[in-house]
N, C-alpha and C positions, 0 to 999 in steps of 0.2 A: 338431255345430253349424255353422251357416252363416256365412260372412264375405260380406255383399254388397259388391259392387264392380263394376267394368265390366270389368276384368281383373285378373289377379295382378299384373301390373308396376305398377297404380297404388296401391300400398301406399306410403305414405309413410315415407322413412328418417328416423324419428325416434329420438333417443335415449331416448324413452319407451315405444318399441314393441319387442317381441321375440316370437320365436316359441315357442309352447307345445309342448314335446316330452314333457310328463308327463302332461297332463290328457286329457280326452276328445278320441280322436284326429280328430275331425272339427273340431277347433277348432285354430286356426292363430296368430292373432294375439291378443297381450296388450298392456296397457297398465299400467303402474305410474310411480310418481314416483321418479325416481333423483336427486332434486336434492342428497343427501348421498352418492350411490355413483358407481360407476364408469358411465359410458355404456355403453349395449347397442344396437347396430343391428341392424336387419332384414338378414338375408343376402339375397342375390340370389334373383330368383323361383324358380329351379331347385332352391335349396336349402329352398324353403318346402314340405318334404314329410319324411316319415320313410320307411318300408318299403312304405307302402300307396299305394294308386293314387289320384292326384289327377283330378279333371276341373272343368271349368267349364261352366255353362249360362248360355250368353249371352243367352237370351231373357229369362230371369228375373233375370238379374245375380247369381246365386249361385256361389259356389266354396266348394267343400267337399272332403273326404278320407275313402274309405273304407278300412277296415282290414282289407279281405279277408276278411270274415266272423268275425273276432276278435270275443269277446264283449266289447264295451265297457262300462265301468264297475266290471269285475273287478280293476282295478288299484289301487284306491283303498283307504282303511281300510273295515273293517268295521263300527265302531260308535264312538260317544263314549263318554268316561269322566265320570263325574259331574265337575262343576266344571271341565269342558274350558275351556281359553282360546279365547273367541270374539273376541279382538282388539278389543272394542269401545273406543274412544277412542284407537285408536294412530295413526288418519288423521283429518283432520279440514278445515277451510276452506283452509289452506294447500296440502294435498295435492291437492284439488279444482283450484286455480287453476295447481298444477303442470301436473295431468294437461290440464286444458282448454287451457291456453296452448300446450301441447306438439302439440295437434291443429290449430293454426290454420293449419300450412302447409298450402297449396292445392295439392291434387292433380288438382282437377278432377272429382273422382269424387262418386257419389250418396251417400246414406245407407248405411252399413254396420254390421255387427254385430262386437263385439269382446269378448273375456273378460279381466277385470282380471286381472293377476298375483297380487294380493292374496288372490284368491279360493282361490289353492291348489289342491289335490285333493279333490273331494267323496267323500262315503261312497259304497260300492258301492249301485247301484240307486238313485241320487239322480233325482229329477226335474229338469226344466228351467226356469229362471224367466228371463223376458225382461223387462228393466227397459227402459222407455221413456221418456225425459227430460221434464222440462219445458220453458219457453221457450228456455232456453240451449242444449239440443238437444246437448250435448256427450257426455251418457251417463256422465258421471263424478260426478253426483249421488248416486250409491249410496255413494260411498267411505268413509262412516263405518260401514257396515253390510256392506261386501265380505268381510271376514274370516270373520265369523259366517255370512252367507248362503253363502260359498263353501265351508263345511263340509257343506252337506246340499243343496245345488242345483248342478246345472251353469249358472252365471250367464253370461247373454250382454247385452250393453248396446247399446242403439242410438245410434249417433253421426249426428247430421244435421249436416253442415258448415255452417257460416255462409253459405258462398256457394251453398248449395243452395236451389233453388227449387222442390222437387217439390211437386206440389199433394195435396190432402187424399187424393184417390183412389189417387194414386201411393203415399202413405205406409201407406195402408190396406193396398194390396198387398203391400207390402214386409214388413210384420208378418204378413200373413196368409200369405205365402209362407212364411215361416219356422214358422210354426204347424204349416203342411200337412207341412212336412218332418220336422219332430219328431214330429209326430202319426204319421205313416207310418213312422218309426223306432221308436217306442214307443207304440204304440196303446194299451197297457194303462195307461199312467203318465197323470196329469194335466198340463197344461201350464200353467205359473204366469206371468201377466204382472203385474208391478209397473209401475204407472204413476203419474207423478208431475205433479200440476196438469194441463198439457196433454195429458201421458201418460196421465192416467187418463181423460181423454174418449175419447183415440185408443184405449184399450185397450176402453172400453165399446162404440165403434164395431165393432172386429174382434168382438167378443164376440158382438154381435147379428146379424152377418153368418155365425157359426158356431156354431149353436145345438145341433148335435149332437156336437162336439167337447168332450171333457172340460176344462174349462178353469177356473182358480182367479184371479180378479182381486184384487190388493191395491191399492188406490185411496188415495194419499196426498194429501188436499186436492184432489179431482178438479175441474177447471175447468168441470165441466158447469154451474156456477153463475153463469157469466162473465157472462150477461144481467144479474144482480144485483148485480153488481160496482161499489164506489164508485171503480173505476179509470178510467171513461171520462172525467171531465174530464182527467186525467192524461195519457191517451193523445192527447186533443186537444192539449194542451199541447206534449207531445213532438213531435207532427208539426209544429208551427209553430217549433219551436227550431232556432235555425240550426246548421249542422253544427259550426262552431268552438265552440258552446256544450255540445255533447252530452255532453262529459267529465263535466259537473257533474250529469249526470241521475241517475247511480248514488247520489250522494250526496243528493241532494234527495227520492229515492224509498226511501233505506235503512230508513227506518222501516216502510215498508210489506212490504218484502221478507221481513223475519223478525227473530226476536229475536236481534239481534247478540250480546247476553250470553250468550244459551243456547250460540249457536255457538262463541263463546271460551270457554266451560266445557267443550267436548269436546277431548280429545286433551290429558289432563292425568293425572299419576298417581293422583290420586284420583277420576278419573272412573269410573263405575262402582260408585261407593260412595254411601253416604249421607251424604257428606261434601261441603261445597263448598270450591273452593279458596280459599287466603288472597285478601284484597281486592287487596293489593299486586301478587300473582300474576295475579289476574285483569286488573286495569286494565294491565297490561303486554302481557297478550295481546291485548287489545281494541285497544290502540295499535299492536301491531304488526300486526294484521290490517287495520286501517283503510285503509292504501292499497292493498289488495287488490282493492278496490271500483272502483279505476280500470282494472282488468284486465276488468271487466265490459263496457266500452265496445269492447274488442277482440273478447271473446267474443261479443257481440251488437252489431255495428254498427247504426247507425240505421237504414239501409235493412232490414237481416236482421230487426230489431225490428218495423217496419212490416208487413213481410210475415208474420211469426209471429204478431202481433197479429190479423191479418185472418184467417190459418189458424185461430187458435185459437177466434175467433167461430162460424166455418163448423164447426169440428169439434165446438164444443159443441152447435150446432143440430141436427146429424148424429145425434150420439149421443143427445140428448135424445129426438128422433123416433122412436127406436128402442129405448129402453128395455124397453118390453113383449116384445121378442125375446130378451131377455137370459135364459138359463138357466144361467149359470155361478153357482159359488159367488163370493160377493163379500166382502170385508173392508175397509172404509173407515175410514181413519184422518185423523182430522180435528184441527184446531187449535182451540182456543177463542178465542183471539187473533190470528187470519188477518186482517190488514188489506186484503189484495188482493181476497178473495172471501169469501163468508159460508159458509165450509167446515162449519161445526159444523151450521147449518140444513139445509147440502145433504146432510151424511150422514143427518140424520133424513129428510130427504125421500128419498132414495135407498133407504134401509132400510123405507120403507113402500112403495116402487113396484116394487122388485127382488124376485124370487121368493126368494132365498136370498141375503139380506144381513144380515152383521152390521157393527156400528161400534164403533170406540173413540174416544174424545175425549179429547184432550190439551188440558186447559184451560188451560195455561199457555204454550203454543208459538205460533209466528207461522208464516207461509206455508212457510218453508223448512223442513218438519218433520223431513226426512231429514237434515239437516245439524246439527240441534240436540241438545243433550244431554236426557235424560228422556225419549227414544223409541227403543225397542229394536223394530226390525220383526221379527226371526226370534222374538221372546218374544210378540209380539202374534199371530202365526201359530200358534205353540203352544197360546197360552192359548185360542184360539177352535177347536181341534181340527181345523185347516185343514190342516196337514202330513200328508201321505199320499204313498204310492209307487205306489197302485192305484186302483182306481176307488171303493172306499170306505174310510174313515177306520178304522183299526184302533187301538183306543186302548191296547195294548201293543206291537204290531209297529212302529207309527208314532210311538211316544214316544221323545222325545230328551230326554237327562237334563239338568238344569238347568247352565248354564253359570257361570262364576265372577260374570258380570255378574248374571245371574239373583239369584244367591245373595246377593251384596253389595247389591243394589237393592231387594230385599224389605223392606219396613218391619220386619219381625221379626228383620232380623239390624241394625236399627238401635240405635245403644249406649243409647237411653234406654229402648226397649223390653225389652234384656237385662237392663239395670239393674232395671227395674220388676219384672220377673218372678224374676231372681236365681236360676234354675233351678239347682239343685243334683241332680245326679245319681249313682246308686250302683250298682253291678252286682256280682254275686255270680260268683266264679270257680268252677271245676268242682270243688275240694275245698272249697266253701262259705265261703272268705274274703270278707269284703266290701270291696270297693275303691271309691275315689272315680273316676268316670268310666266309659266303657264298655267297659274291658278284659275284663270277663266276657261281653260278646255275642261268639258265635262269628264266626269269620272267614270262614266258608263257608257259603252257603245250600244249601237253603231254611231260613229262620228266621221264625216266626210269632210275633210278639208281641202278647200277649193281656193286657188290663187294663180298668181302669174308666176310665169317663167324667167327667169334671168339668163343670160347668154351661157349656153351650156349647160345650163341646170346647175350652176354653182352652188346655188342657194339650198338644194335638197338635203345635201349631208349634214350640215350643221343643225339642222333642226329635226331630222330624224333621230341622230344621235341624242339630242337634248330632251326629246319625249322620252327615250330610254333612260336617260339620265334622272330626268325629274319627275316624269309620269310612270315610269316602268311599263311601259306599252311598247309594242312593236306597230310603227306607222308603216303599214303596206303602200309603197308607192306604185301606183299603175303607170307603167313605164311603156314606152313605144316597143311593140314586139321585135322590130329590126335591132335593138340594142344588143340581144344576146344571140343574133345571127350573123357573124362575122366570117370572114375567110382566113384559111390557115395562116396567109403571109401577115396578117394582122395581130394574130393571137398575142405577141409580144407586147402590143401597145393595148390591146382591149381587155385581157384577161384579167389584169389587176382591177379595173375599173368594173366590169362585170362580176367579177367574184364577191366585191363588195355590195353591190345591189343585191344579189341574190342571197348572201350571207344575212342582210339585215331586211330581208322580206319583200323585195321589189317583185312585181307580178306584172306579166305582159298586160297591157290595158285591152279589155275587151268587155262587152255587155256582160257575158257569162261569168267571168271573173269578178266583175262589179257586184253582180247579183250574188255570188257566193260569199263574198267578204262582207256584204251588209247583213246577211243571212247568219252569220257567224258574230255579228255584232263587233265587228273589227274596227280599227281606226285606220282610215284610208286616206291618202293623199293624190289628188286628182288635178292637173292641169289642164283645163278644156283648151288652151291655146296650143298645146303640143309641140311639135317638132316646129312648126313656123313660129311660135314665139320663142323657142329656146334658141333657133338660130336666125334670129332677127336680123334686119339691115340696120345700117347706120341712121341715127337718130330716131330709132325705134323703141329704145329703152322705155321701160314702163309702159308700154302700149301692148293693149290687149286685142288678141286676135282669136276670138272666140267664135263658134259656129252659130247660125242663126237659130238653130233648132236647141230646144233643151234635152240633151243627149242624157243627162245624169239626173235631172231633178225628179223626174217620174218615179225612177227607181227608189231614190231616197225617200220620197212621200211613201211608196208602197211598205218600205220597212219601217217608217217612223224614225228616220235618222235625223240626227242634230247635225246640222250644215254650219260650217265655220268658214266664212269668208277670210282670207288673210292677204296681205300685200307684204311683196318683199323689196327694198330698194339697197343700193349700194354698188350695183356693177360698174359704175363710172369712178368708183373709188378704189377699184382694186385691178380693173382692166381697161384698154382702150382698143376698141375694135377697129383694125387696120383695113382688113378686105374682107367684104361682105359677099354674099351670094351674087348681087347684081355685078360686082367688078369681077368675081370669077367668071361668069358668063362670057366676058369679053376679052378673057384671056385664054389663048388657046390650049396651053398647058396645064392649068387650073380647072378649066371647063372639061378638059378630056379626063382628069383625075374625077372630078366630080361625076361625070357620067359612068367611069368604071365602078366608083363606089355603090351606084345606085342600080347596076345593072342585077336583075334578078331580084332585086327588093320590091316590096310591095307599100303602096300609098294605101294606108288604112282610112283616109278621108278623101279620096280621089273624087268619088261621086258627089262630093257635098258643093262643088264650085267655089268659085271666090278666093279670097285669100287663104282660107284655112285649108283650101286642097294643094296649095304650093308648099308642100313639106318635103320637097327634095332633100336627103340628107347631104350634109356637107361639113367641112370643118373651118367655121370662120376663122381666121388669122387674127389674133390680137396679141396686144404686147402688155405683160404685167406692170402694174404700178406699185410704187411703196404702198402697202395697202392702207386704206382708209378702213371702212367698217360695214358690216352689213347689218340691216336693222329690219325686224319682223313684227308686225302687227297684227293679231289675231282678233277679228272683229267679234262682236256681241253674238253667240251662238242662236242659230235659227232652230227652233225646235218644231219638227214636223209629227211627232207622236201625237196622236190623237185626230190627225187629218188623212188617215189612211184611205178615208171613203172619198177623197177628193183626187185621187189618182188619175182620175179621167177627165178632170175639170180643166181644160185646156187654157181657160183664162187664168185661173188661179196658178198654174204651173208656169205659163208665161211671166207672170207678176212676179212669182218667186224667183224666177231666172235671173229677170233684170235686176231685182233687188240683191241676188248675191253679186252680180257682175258690178252693180254700182257700189256695194260696199267695198270691193277688190280696189276699185279706183281710189276710193275715200282713203282706204288704210294706206295706199301708196302716196297720195298727196299729203296725208297726215305725216308720215316719216320724211317725207323731202323737206316739209317745213321744219319739223321737230329736231331733224338731226343738226341742224346749224347752230342749236345750244348745245351740242353734247361738247364738254371739254375734252374728251377722250376718244374722240373721232379718229385721230391720226394715230399711227402704229407707233411711233416714238413716245406720245404720251401714255399710251397703255403699257408698253415695256416699262417705262420709270414706276408706274403704278405696281405693276407686278413685282418689280424688284424690291420696293419699299413694302408690300402688303403680302407678296407670296401666293395668292390665290388667283385663278384664270375665272372662277367661277363668280365673283364678286366685283368685276370691273365697272365702275359707275357708268352712268350714261346721262342722258337728258331726263328731267322730271317730266314723267307723263301728264 
């Protein structure tokens, strides 16, 4: 990492700056809020080093350290555990103000890079992420996301001091120099640039000038739409505002800057869940944060604001004129209620103009999107498959397990969803005893769970989450490859669904992916019936449509995997199928819609013939019912360890395949019979129980 400065002695002596002795050795300066802790001061320049050689390149204003050939990145953790603590919500607006105010002491220096202390030590082999700030220039705008991003990136933040008047060409050069340094050090890794507002336009400008470097841009409400901003009359008003009245300007424009309520909702014990803080608590937080607006006049004095508005205008024009040259991957995070610039429309424009651009729209957020609740930058990077450690994304090597925030904010962990589904899970111990919960599932992989699909695959979400909740393991669901291939006009419907699948480890089904997952000793979810079973016809609930050939058994035996057959019932308790595929075919309008949906899509089992090949994708029309309950039965584990030598024994494989299929059918029959004994099968009964006992995890069911 590089620290930009005129010379080492220009580092300001601030209680919020400290030397980084643990992170990437080329990083020397960190910043953190110590408002509640002991002050830490920067040591003299001669101590700003460890055992490595330090040097200063005065021509480009870069100071960095070389570790003498030591393989950097090998001192950090090697992986993340499922439900890892991403620290989301532990820092917020107040911490941003603390950090920004600590950087106001003038050292007369130019823009410089720093690494926040909160980022901690990233995983081994993590790529670099350069944060380019918005109009405030502090570099502290990433404060809400620092801990999460710091786990998987070497984070560097650009600080543009309020007194600095570096022109556009100079700022581009500063960012470009750092990109070149990182590219020279790790040419096989992508370099990430996270640009907010003005920083987004600057990141695009740098990317346009460096089309041959592997860059990934994350643009948060990029200011390339400044020309269409409703801000221009206010800018004119600000220029004529007397200096003594400038202190009121942040309050006058507060409704434009962002959603203050959403900013206040960050940094509370309930943030990162599907609950909102109590109204009284929220109001207290808003009142406590209101005076912080006065600090903005110190962070951005009037003369500085004038300069930066002119700088913003020229940066937006520069970037827009060169969008055709951008070859980088781009992810635009846009707010639906941005009152400063038309961010949502701009995201749509950029996704059409740029070669490799995706977007995620947060309809209820304002301009300060990175400071508001409901936005998780790392989750957005993961769900778009943009996190990678090499030149190409690898769906397994680059997979990051869901964090505790990912888990708590998914709609499927919402109390109403869990109560509606009422998922009751039973498993079978090695001695054949049936118990409530997942105790019968082996604690060591590879484990292959094989079972039946319900309509639309409703059953998958509850038990994928339950495996995380109870077993603390990621259950990789092998999913139809076309699930992630949707048309642009279907994005609004499909993105929320596919993002959840990708976030929790779903992988396109293929022999190669199954092979790789088994070799990693993973927990794998497989539906042999595939789309034919998930989109079944009327009267086909709980009916299996499995291929004649044992597609997966041979590979499971090869790796000595434990196979767990399972059955799921309850579709008839939560929905009623109104129009199935056969009825769609005889309706001209619906038949045309089905044909349009399948145009250009591949049928992965077309060559198999029979029922299993009839996998034409469609959306069966159903009506929801007052929810009954879903029941899961995991049968006795079938261990193949020690039988790897039978991988070519066709008779054994056929017998094992039929045993698995028979066990799945028996599990379904068992549940259909036993659910009649469940006093809490109905939604109302469960609701009353939760009212009296308060827990969603312990709702009783039948005795196994």
